[in-house]
N, C-alpha and C positions, 0 to 999 in steps of 0.2 A: 483191642489195641489201645495202648495208652496214648492220650493226646499230649503233645509236647508241653502244653501249659501245665500239665500235672506232673512234670518231672523237675527234680532238683539236680543241678550239676555239682559234683564234688571234684575237687582237684586233689589227687593223692600225691602229686609230685611237687615241683617247685614252680615259681613264676617263669624261670628260664626253660625248664623242661616239664611242662604240665602232663599229668596223667589224669585224664578226665573220664569220669563214670557218671551215669545217670541213674537216679533212684526215684521211686514213686514219691511225689510230694504229699500224697494223702496219708502216708505212714505217720504215726505219732512222732514228734520231734525226738523223744527219748530213744525210740527204736532207730530212727535215722542216725542218731549219734552212735548207737551200738554198731550199726552197719559200717559207718565210716571208720570206727575204731578197728573193727575186724579186718576191713580191707586194707587199712594202713599197716596193721600188724603183719599181714600175710601178703603184701603187695609184691614181694620178691618171688612168690610162687607163680604169678601170672606172667605171660608174655604180653607186653604192652605194645610191641612193634614187631614188624617182620624181621628186623635185625636180630632180635632175641631168639628167633627160631632157627638159627643156623645149625645145620647138621641134622635137622629133623626132616625126614622125607615129606614132600608136599602131599603125597597121597594119604599120609597118616594124619595130617592136621587140616586137610581141606574139607570144608563143609559143602555138601551137595544135597539139593532137594530133588528127589526123583518125582517127576510129574507123569501122569498117565496121558497117553496120546488120545486125541479125539474126545476129550472130556471138557464140557462147558464149565468155565469158571463161575463161581457164585460169590457175590459179595456178602459178607457176614454182617448182620444187623447189630448195631450197638445195643447191648442189653443193660439197661439201668433201671 
């Protein structure tokens, strides 16, 4: 899991209508710039709000995590 301090927020929108994404701050700055450039170039491909998903059935775009019944949850250790 990435700790919040290790993230950089990018605004791909405007001040009035921000489109915020988070990327790993540990990436080299040149690579961060490439990621931002690619996201800016193809930002019209992504749905940034629920309003942009009109006409798409909820079942098609809904994310669901199936959990097993009667299984004890285990906290994963940070590996560094």
